[in-house]
C-alpha positions in Angstrom: -5.6 9.3 -26.4 -6.4 8.8 -22.8 -9.1 6.5 -21.8 -10.4 5.3 -18.5 -8.4 8.1 -16.8 -8.4 7.9 -13.0 -9.4 10.6 -11.1 -9.1 11.4 -7.1 -11.3 13.9 -5.5 -9.2 15.9 -3.0 -11.2 18.4 -1.1 -9.0 21.8 -0.2 -8.1 21.2 3.2 -6.3 17.8 2.1 -4.7 20.2 -1.0 -3.9 22.7 1.5 -2.2 20.2 4.0 -0.3 18.7 0.7 1.3 22.1 -0.2 2.3 22.8 3.4 3.8 19.2 3.7 5.8 20.1 0.3 7.0 23.7 1.5 7.6 22.7 5.2 8.1 18.7 5.6 7.5 17.9 9.1 6.2 21.2 10.2 2.3 19.8 10.4 3.4 16.7 11.9 4.9 18.9 14.6 2.3 21.1 15.2 -0.5 18.2 15.4 1.8 16.8 17.9 2.4 19.8 19.9 -1.4 20.9 20.2 -2.5 17.5 21.0 -4.9 17.0 17.8 -5.7 13.3 17.6 -7.1 11.6 14.6 -8.9 8.8 16.6 -12.3 7.5 15.9 -14.2 6.8 19.0 -17.3 5.0 19.2 -19.4 4.1 22.2 -22.2 1.7 19.6 -22.0 -1.7 20.7 -23.6 -2.2 17.2 -20.8 -0.4 15.3 -17.8 -2.0 17.7 -19.0 -5.8 17.0 -18.8 -4.9 13.3 -15.2 -3.8 13.5 -12.0 -6.1 13.0 -9.6 -4.9 15.8 -6.1 -4.9 13.5 -4.0 -2.6 15.7 -1.5 -5.0 16.8 -2.4 -8.2 14.5 -3.4 -8.7 10.7 -6.9 -8.9 9.9 -8.6 -12.7 9.4 -11.3 -11.5 7.1 -11.4 -10.5 3.8 -12.3 -6.6 3.2 -15.1 -6.5 0.3 -13.9 -3.0 0.0 -11.5 -2.1 -3.1 -12.3 1.8 -3.7 -13.5 3.1 -7.4 -10.7 0.9 -9.0 -12.0 -2.7 -7.2 -13.1 -3.5 -11.1 -9.4 -3.2 -12.3 -8.1 -5.5 -9.7 -6.4 -8.8 -11.0 -6.9 -12.0 -9.5 -3.1 -13.2 -9.2 0.0 -11.4 -9.3 3.3 -12.6 -10.1 4.9 -10.1 -7.5 2.6 -11.4 -4.8 3.1 -14.8 -5.4 7.1 -14.3 -5.3 7.0 -11.9 -2.2 5.0 -14.8 -0.4 7.3 -17.4 -1.4 10.9 -16.4 -1.2 12.1 -19.8 -1.9 10.9 -19.5 -5.4 12.4 -16.0 -5.7 15.9 -17.0 -4.8 15.4 -20.2 -7.2 14.3 -18.3 -9.9 17.2 -15.7 -9.4 19.7 -18.4 -9.4 18.4 -20.1 -12.5 18.4 -16.6 -14.2 22.2 -16.2 -13.3 22.9 -19.6 -14.4 21.1 -19.0 -17.7 23.3 -15.6 -18.2 26.5 -17.1 -17.2 25.8 -20.1 -19.8 25.3 -17.3 -22.6 28.5 -15.6 -21.8 31.3 -16.2 -24.2 34.2 -17.8 -22.7 37.8 -16.6 -22.6 40.7 -18.9 -24.2 
């Protein structure tokens, strides 16, 4: 029985682009590039520009409060993120795992 099923609402244009991309991969990219269609958002409002965190060439320094519709399901800690941010710990755990596996193997006589 499925409970708390996640759902994403997709519009007709998005579905059409998904089908077209599945049938002819790269064709839409070529068409959009060829005809000069851009997807940039431009504003001349100083109020809106002041709220933006320019992250094109550097990471953002402020935490985003937006989590989407599944924000309540997020975890505060993650083993995968901890290992990704600390490669020395990851290598150490790998070496320890290999040592345990090697000690469990039967010895040849």
